[in-house]
Every structure is written in structure tokens, then in C-alpha cells.
C-alpha positions as CSV (number, residue, x, y, z in Angstrom):
1,M,13.6,23.6,-2.7
2,I,17.2,22.4,-2.9
3,F,16.9,21.3,-6.5
4,T,15.0,24.6,-7.4
5,H,17.9,26.6,-6.0
6,Y,20.6,24.4,-7.8
7,F,18.8,24.8,-11.2
8,Q,18.6,28.6,-10.6
9,T,22.2,28.9,-9.9
10,L,22.6,27.3,-13.3
11,G,20.9,30.5,-14.9
12,M,17.4,28.9,-15.3
13,S,14.4,31.0,-14.8
14,Y,12.2,30.1,-11.8
15,P,9.4,28.3,-13.7
16,W,11.9,25.9,-15.5
17,A,14.0,25.4,-12.3
18,W,10.8,24.6,-10.5
19,A,9.6,22.1,-13.1
20,L,12.9,20.5,-13.3
21,S,13.3,20.3,-9.5
22,Q,10.0,18.6,-9.2
23,I,11.0,15.9,-11.8
24,A,14.3,15.4,-10.0
25,S,12.5,15.1,-6.7
26,M,10.2,12.4,-8.2
27,L,13.0,10.4,-9.5
28,V,14.9,10.4,-6.4
29,F,11.7,9.4,-4.6
30,L,10.9,6.6,-7.0
31,V,14.4,5.2,-6.8
32,C,14.3,5.2,-3.1
33,L,10.9,3.5,-3.2
34,L,12.1,0.9,-5.6
35,V,15.2,0.1,-3.5
36,M,12.9,-0.3,-0.5
37,V,10.6,-2.5,-2.3
38,A,13.6,-4.7,-3.4
39,F,14.6,-5.2,0.1
40,I,11.1,-5.6,1.4
41,L,10.6,-8.5,-1.2
42,L,13.8,-10.0,0.3
43,Y,12.5,-9.5,3.9
44,D,9.3,-11.3,2.8
45,R,11.1,-14.3,1.5
46,K,13.3,-14.4,4.5
47,I,10.4,-14.4,7.0
48,F,8.6,-17.0,5.1
49,A,11.9,-19.1,5.1
50,A,12.4,-18.6,8.8
51,V,8.8,-19.7,9.6
52,Q,9.5,-22.9,7.6
53,M,12.9,-23.4,9.2
54,R,15.0,-22.9,6.2
55,R,17.6,-20.2,5.1
56,G,15.9,-18.5,2.2
57,P,18.0,-16.4,-0.2
58,N,21.5,-16.3,1.0
59,V,23.8,-16.7,-1.9
60,V,23.7,-13.5,-4.0
61,G,25.5,-10.7,-2.0
62,I,26.2,-10.7,1.8
63,F,23.3,-12.7,3.4
64,G,21.5,-12.6,-0.1
65,L,21.0,-8.8,0.1
66,L,21.4,-8.5,-3.7
67,Q,19.0,-11.5,-4.5
68,S,16.1,-9.0,-5.6
69,F,18.4,-7.2,-7.9
70,A,19.6,-10.6,-9.5
71,D,16.0,-11.3,-9.9
72,L,15.5,-7.9,-11.6
73,G,18.2,-8.7,-14.2
74,K,16.6,-12.1,-14.9
75,Y,13.2,-10.5,-15.6
76,L,14.7,-7.9,-17.9
77,I,16.6,-10.2,-20.1
78,K,13.8,-12.8,-20.4
79,E,11.7,-13.0,-23.6
80,V,8.3,-11.3,-23.5
81,I,5.8,-14.0,-24.6
82,I,2.4,-13.0,-25.7
83,P,-0.2,-15.7,-26.4
84,A,-1.2,-16.0,-30.0
85,G,-5.0,-15.4,-29.2
86,A,-4.4,-12.6,-26.9
87,N,-5.4,-8.9,-27.4
88,K,-1.8,-7.6,-27.7
89,V,-2.3,-3.9,-27.1
90,I,-4.6,-4.5,-23.9
91,F,-2.3,-7.4,-22.8
92,L,0.7,-5.1,-22.6
93,L,-1.2,-2.2,-21.3
94,A,-2.7,-3.9,-18.2
95,P,0.6,-4.2,-16.3
96,L,1.5,-0.7,-17.2
97,V,-1.9,0.5,-15.8
98,S,-1.5,-1.5,-12.5
99,A,2.3,-0.3,-11.9
100,T,1.4,3.4,-12.8
101,L,-1.5,3.5,-10.5
102,A,0.6,1.8,-7.7
103,F,3.3,4.5,-8.1
104,A,0.6,7.3,-8.4
105,A,-0.9,6.5,-5.0
106,W,2.4,7.5,-3.2
107,A,2.1,11.2,-4.4
108,V,-0.2,12.1,-1.4
109,I,1.7,10.0,1.3
110,P,3.4,12.4,3.7
111,M,6.8,11.0,4.6
112,D,7.5,13.6,7.1
113,Q,6.5,17.2,8.0
114,G,6.3,18.9,4.7
115,W,7.7,16.0,2.7
116,V,4.8,15.2,0.4
117,F,4.5,15.7,-3.4
118,A,0.8,16.6,-3.4
119,D,-0.4,18.0,0.0
120,I,-3.9,18.1,-1.2
121,N,-7.0,18.7,1.0
122,V,-8.6,15.5,-0.3
123,G,-5.9,13.1,-0.1
124,I,-8.0,10.3,1.2
125,L,-10.4,10.6,-1.6
126,Y,-7.5,10.7,-4.1
127,L,-6.1,7.5,-2.6
128,F,-9.6,5.8,-2.6
129,A,-10.1,6.7,-6.3
130,V,-6.6,5.5,-7.4
131,S,-7.1,2.2,-5.5
132,S,-10.5,1.8,-7.2
133,L,-9.0,2.3,-10.5
134,G,-6.4,-0.5,-9.8
135,V,-9.2,-3.1,-10.5
136,Y,-9.0,-2.1,-14.2
137,G,-5.5,-3.3,-14.8
138,I,-6.6,-6.7,-13.2
139,I,-9.6,-6.9,-15.5
140,M,-7.8,-5.9,-18.5
141,A,-5.1,-8.5,-18.0
142,G,-7.6,-11.4,-17.4
143,W,-9.7,-10.5,-20.4
144,A,-6.8,-9.9,-22.8
145,S,-5.0,-13.1,-22.0
146,N,-7.8,-15.1,-23.8
147,S,-7.3,-17.7,-21.0
148,K,-10.2,-19.2,-18.9
149,Y,-7.9,-19.4,-15.8
150,A,-6.7,-15.8,-16.1
151,F,-10.4,-14.6,-16.7
152,L,-11.9,-16.4,-13.7
153,S,-9.1,-15.0,-11.5
154,A,-9.7,-11.5,-12.8
155,C,-13.4,-11.8,-12.0
156,R,-12.6,-13.0,-8.6
157,A,-10.0,-10.2,-7.9
158,A,-12.7,-7.6,-9.1
159,A,-15.2,-8.9,-6.8
160,Q,-12.8,-9.2,-4.0
161,M,-11.3,-5.8,-4.3
162,V,-14.6,-4.1,-4.5
163,S,-16.1,-5.9,-1.5
164,Y,-13.3,-4.9,0.8
165,E,-12.8,-1.4,-0.7
166,V,-16.3,-0.7,0.7
167,S,-15.1,-1.6,4.3
168,I,-11.8,0.4,3.8
169,G,-13.9,3.3,2.8
170,F,-16.0,3.4,6.0
171,V,-12.9,3.1,8.0
172,L,-11.4,6.1,6.3
173,V,-14.6,7.9,7.0
174,T,-14.3,7.4,10.7
175,V,-10.7,8.4,10.7
176,L,-11.5,11.6,8.8
177,L,-14.4,12.4,11.1
178,F,-12.2,12.0,14.0
179,A,-9.4,14.2,12.6
180,G,-11.8,16.7,11.0
181,S,-9.8,16.6,7.7
182,L,-9.2,14.7,4.5
183,N,-5.7,15.8,4.2
184,L,-3.2,13.0,5.3
185,S,-0.7,15.4,6.8
186,D,-3.6,17.1,8.9
187,I,-4.7,13.4,10.1
188,V,-1.0,12.9,11.4
189,R,-0.9,16.2,13.0
190,A,-4.2,15.6,14.6
191,Q,-2.5,12.7,16.5
192,T,0.1,15.2,18.0
193,A,-0.2,16.2,21.7
194,P,2.1,17.4,24.4
195,G,3.6,14.9,26.8
196,V,6.2,12.3,26.7
197,L,3.8,9.4,26.0
198,A,3.0,10.6,22.5
199,F,1.7,7.2,21.4
200,L,-1.2,7.4,23.7
201,H,-2.6,10.2,21.4
202,W,-2.5,8.1,18.3
203,N,-5.7,6.9,16.9
204,W,-5.3,3.3,17.9
205,C,-5.6,4.3,21.5
206,T,-9.0,6.0,20.9
207,I,-12.4,5.0,20.0
208,L,-11.0,4.1,16.4
209,F,-9.3,0.9,17.8
210,P,-11.9,-1.5,16.5
211,M,-11.2,0.0,13.0
212,L,-7.6,-1.0,13.2
213,P,-8.0,-4.8,12.8
214,I,-10.7,-4.3,10.2
215,F,-8.4,-2.0,8.0
216,F,-5.6,-4.4,8.5
217,V,-7.6,-7.5,7.4
218,S,-9.2,-5.5,4.6
219,A,-5.9,-4.3,3.4
220,I,-4.6,-7.9,3.2
221,A,-7.8,-8.8,1.1
222,E,-7.5,-5.7,-1.0
223,T,-3.8,-6.6,-2.0
224,N,-4.8,-10.2,-2.7
225,R,-2.4,-11.5,0.0
226,P,-2.6,-14.8,1.7
227,P,-4.8,-16.1,3.3
228,F,-7.0,-14.1,0.8
229,D,-5.2,-14.9,-2.3
230,L,-8.1,-16.6,-3.9
231,V,-7.3,-14.9,-7.3
232,E,-4.1,-17.0,-7.7
233,A,-5.0,-20.3,-5.9
234,E,-2.4,-22.7,-7.5
235,S,-4.7,-25.6,-7.3
236,E,-7.5,-23.8,-9.0
237,L,-6.3,-21.2,-11.1
238,V,-2.7,-21.8,-11.7
239,A,-1.0,-18.3,-11.1
240,G,-4.0,-16.2,-11.4
241,Y,-4.8,-13.2,-13.7
242,F,-1.2,-12.9,-14.8
243,V,-0.7,-16.6,-15.6
244,E,0.1,-15.8,-19.2
245,Y,2.6,-13.0,-18.4
246,S,6.4,-13.5,-18.4
247,S,9.6,-11.1,-18.1
248,T,8.9,-7.4,-17.6
249,P,5.2,-7.4,-17.9
250,F,4.9,-10.1,-15.0
251,L,7.6,-8.0,-13.1
252,L,5.4,-5.0,-13.4
253,F,2.4,-6.8,-11.8
254,Y,4.8,-8.2,-9.1
255,L,6.1,-4.6,-8.4
256,A,2.4,-3.2,-8.2
257,E,1.4,-5.8,-5.8
258,F,4.3,-5.1,-3.4
259,L,3.9,-1.2,-3.9
260,N,0.3,-1.7,-2.9
261,I,1.3,-3.8,0.3
262,C,3.8,-1.0,1.2
263,L,1.2,1.5,0.6
264,M,-1.2,-0.2,3.0
265,S,1.5,-0.4,5.6
266,A,2.1,3.3,5.2
267,M,-1.7,3.9,5.7
268,L,-1.8,2.0,8.8
269,A,1.1,4.0,10.1
270,I,-0.5,7.3,9.0
271,L,-4.1,6.6,10.1
272,F,-3.7,4.8,13.4
273,F,0.1,5.2,14.5
274,G,1.0,8.8,14.2
275,G,2.7,8.6,10.8
276,W,6.2,10.2,11.0
277,Q,5.9,10.9,14.8
278,S,8.2,9.2,17.5
279,P,6.4,7.0,19.9
280,L,8.0,8.8,22.9
281,D,8.6,12.5,22.8
282,I,12.0,12.2,24.4
283,W,15.5,12.7,23.2
284,P,17.1,10.9,21.3
285,L,13.9,9.4,19.8
286,N,12.4,12.8,18.8
287,A,15.7,13.9,17.2
288,V,15.3,11.0,14.8
289,P,14.0,12.3,11.3
290,G,10.3,11.6,10.8
291,V,10.8,9.7,7.6
292,I,13.0,7.2,9.4
293,W,10.0,6.5,11.9
294,L,7.6,6.1,9.0
295,V,9.8,3.6,7.2
296,I,10.4,1.7,10.4
297,K,6.6,1.6,11.0
298,I,6.0,0.5,7.3
299,W,8.6,-2.4,7.9
300,F,6.8,-3.4,11.1
301,F,3.4,-3.7,9.5
302,F,4.9,-5.5,6.5
303,F,6.4,-8.1,9.0
304,L,2.7,-8.5,10.2
305,F,1.4,-9.0,6.5
306,A,4.4,-11.6,6.1
307,M,3.5,-13.4,9.3
308,V,-0.1,-13.7,8.5
309,R,0.8,-15.1,5.1
310,A,3.1,-17.6,6.7
311,F,0.7,-19.0,9.5
312,V,-3.0,-18.5,8.4
313,P,-4.5,-21.1,6.0
314,R,-6.3,-19.9,2.8
315,Y,-9.9,-18.8,3.2
316,R,-12.8,-20.3,1.0
317,Y,-14.3,-17.8,-1.4
318,D,-17.6,-17.9,0.4
319,Q,-15.9,-17.3,3.8
320,L,-14.0,-14.4,2.3
321,M,-17.3,-12.7,1.0
322,R,-19.2,-13.4,4.2
323,L,-16.5,-11.6,6.2
324,G,-16.4,-8.6,4.1
325,W,-20.1,-8.1,3.6
326,K,-21.7,-9.6,6.7
327,V,-19.1,-8.7,9.3
328,F,-16.9,-5.8,8.4
329,L,-19.5,-3.7,6.5
330,P,-22.1,-3.6,9.2
331,T,-19.4,-3.1,11.9
332,T,-17.8,-0.1,10.0
333,L,-21.2,1.4,9.3
334,V,-22.1,1.3,13.1
335,W,-18.8,2.7,14.0
336,V,-19.2,5.6,11.7
337,L,-22.4,6.5,13.6
338,V,-20.5,5.9,16.9
339,T,-17.6,8.2,15.8
340,A,-19.7,10.9,14.5
341,A,-21.8,11.0,17.8
342,W,-18.6,11.0,19.8
343,V,-17.2,13.9,17.9
344,V,-20.4,16.0,18.2
345,Y,-21.4,15.3,21.8
346,V,-18.1,14.4,23.6
347,R,-15.5,16.5,21.8
348,H,-17.7,19.5,20.9
349,G,-20.2,19.1,23.9
350,G,-23.2,18.8,21.4
351,A,-22.6,22.2,19.7
């Protein structure tokens, strides 16, 4: 609205002012998102270094704060090398597909009350569709590289992501049954209740608590993070499906990976921890803007992702698949029935 009013003051008609304001808002949001990813990448490296009792990046900028920006410059000026036997069009299209879908998923994430680009009634379905399409970028990269290592990694990644998307899908079903809406903003508002101890009304304090660790572990597997990084196991597949990539295309894959990790952290905050809400409904906590609370929660869950990466040894592939299909899938199916029964017979008295 601020941008719309500004463009109208320049003499533009409302349709043009609205269109340009949407573009300006998206650019501002994307810049903020990219800056956050840059510092989260540094945060990840600092956590991993601390666990291994070393310093991590500490030279470029104060405390190494500019290290991610130095890495960006390095990737941008490096030469793009395309293997001679690769399908050049698909080879270059794959990282664009992955990065575009990673950005597109944030369109329905509510950063605060009314702060969302597309406040659609089927926000969860949109996210599920976008995350499912993300598999195509990985398959395209593995196939177009004309490398057995990359192709085997892409096959692993596709199987792994599809397997854990099933569990994530059923977790989302339990949440939408509990909230009574597919809209992410409505899911956050459904966790609002009067009282000082606001966090006791969040979904993690309800019968949905068992779905929290399942969603967390499934999110790690969905984003190919350790200990489920079977797609890029160094001793087996070198660097995985993007082993043949360098320079900017490699950067796009790396960016897509961290955007998806941040997205999963945001989803954990929205689905189970009240989204933009303060944990205590008291001053000065409730005076802090909601977007600040959401960002704090995203950084907290990313910290958990990073600690799992640092401590937990890598799973074997058979263990990965058994966990997804024989443990998570039956548990989430049962909990869908439990949640539906609770909503019908406890919340609505069997009506």
C-alpha cells in the first residue's frame, strides 16, 4: 500500500501503481530474504566450527560477517564450465528451476498479520505442489550432466524426497484438520487465545505434538541435509547431482538448498509455534513486530538443523527408507485418524 500511494503521487493510474508496487514489494522482500540467507549460511558454518572447536570464518569483515558476500563475488566471477557431453540447455535450466521454485514457495508464507504476498485459501496445497516440483530440478541436473555419479545421486534424491513428502503431507493434513483451514495465516490465527501464556495454545502443546518431531526429521530428509545427505555422500557420489556444476549454476543450487531449509524452519514456526506471535502476551514482548518473532523462530530452528548436522552420523540408505516408509508413514496415518476423531468428538461434541 505504501508503494501504491507513492506511485500514485507520481501521477500514475491505480492499475499501474498497484502493479509497480507489487514488483517493488517483491524486490524488497527478495533482497531481505537473500541477505538473511547469506547470514544464515555464515551462522551454519560458525555452528559447525564451534562444535569442532575451531573458529570458522573470521577474516572477511568484523567476525567474518562479510564472508558470504565474498563467496558470492567469487562464484560470480568464476568461469561456467559445461561438460562436453552434457545437454547444455537442460544443464543450465536445472539450477534455474530449483532456485525459482525455492523462491516461489515463499509467496504464501505470512511474515506477520497481513504481511503475505498471496494470502490464498489453499496455501498448504500450493507449498506441497511447489516442493513436489522441486524434484524436477534435481533430476534434470543429474540426467543432463552425462555423469554416472550425478545421475545416481539424482535418483537417490528423487526417491528420498518423494518418500518423505508423503510423511510431510500427512503431517500437514493433521494441522489443517486441527485448524480447520488450508490458509497459513488462518493456521497461525487458530493458535491465538487470550491469556498471558500464549505459547500454551500453540499446536506443539496439543495432540499434534507427535507430528512435530516427524515433521522436523522429514524436513531434514526433504532438504537432503545431514544425516540424510545420501545424495551427496562424498565417499560414494563425490558432490552429488551437482558434481559437474561450477560458478553461478552451482551457486543457484546452493541458494535453493538454503532457501528450502529456511522455508522448512518457517513452516515449523507457522504450523507448531504460533508463527509471528509472541510466546508471552505481555509487554514488551507483544510490542515486538510479528515479523521479528518469526525471524527469531526461523533462526532457532535453523540452529537445530545445524546441530543435527554436526552431531548425528550419516544414515545408511536402507535405514533412511525404512524410517520414512515403516515408521513415519504408519504413524502419520494413525495420527490423521486421531486428529479427525478429536476434532469431531471432543471439539465439536460429535456434531
